[in-house]
N, C-alpha and C positions, 0 to 999 in steps of 0.2 A: 549457411549460405542464404537461406530463405530470409532470415532476419536482415541481412545486408540489403537485399532487394527491396524489402519492405521499408527500410530506412531511406534508401535512395529514392524510391518511388514517392514516399511522403514528402521528402524535401523538394523533389521536382514539382509536385502538385502545389506545394506551398508557394514556390517561387513563380510558377506559371499562373496560378489561380487569380492573380490580380487582373481585373478587366481594364483594358485600354479604352479610353474615351477620346473621341475625336475632338480636335480643337474647335472652339465655337467663337470665332472673332468676326467683327462687323465688316472689316475692310480687306480687300484682296489686291495684291500687286499683279498686274498682267505684264509680263516682260516682253520686250521687242528686241530687235537687233540679234546678236549672237545667241541670246537665250530665248529666242522667239518661241512663243507658245507656252512657256512655263507660267505657272500660277502659284501664288503663295497667299493663303488666306490666314495670316497670322498677325493681324494688326488691329488694335483697339481704337485707333483714331486715324482720320484721313491724313493728318500731319505725319504720323509714323509711316504710313504707307508711302506718301510722297517722298519722304526722306530716303526710304529704301530704294526707290527707282531713280532718284536723282543721280545723274551722271552715267547711268548704265542703260537708260532707255526703258520706257514703259509707261503705264498709266495705272490709276487706281479706280476700282469700282466697288460698290457695296456687295457683300457676300449674299447671294440669293438664298443660301441655306442657313443663314444666321438666325438663331433663336435666342432671345434674351434668357438669362438664367431663370429657372423656375417656371418656364412655359413648357407645356407638353406639346409634342409633335401632333400635327393634325392627322386624324385618321379618316379614311374614306370608307364608306360602306361598300361592300362588294355587291356587284350586280348579279345576285344569284337568280337562277331560273325560277320563275314563279309558276 
């Protein structure tokens, strides 16, 4: 019975172990109308974004959290007591 749990546990860790990464795209659709307030930042070009909101209402804006591939996030020094 212990071997069964060992095998199941190992399989579960293998399947769960892959890290999910957030999508990093430049353009966001901001929906209005019946979908008001929704946001989708899954577009690589302004044209893709505009095609997405065409006919359903909304607008596009640049993703303020977008980081081109290969750039590291900015780190801020903590304000430790001196």
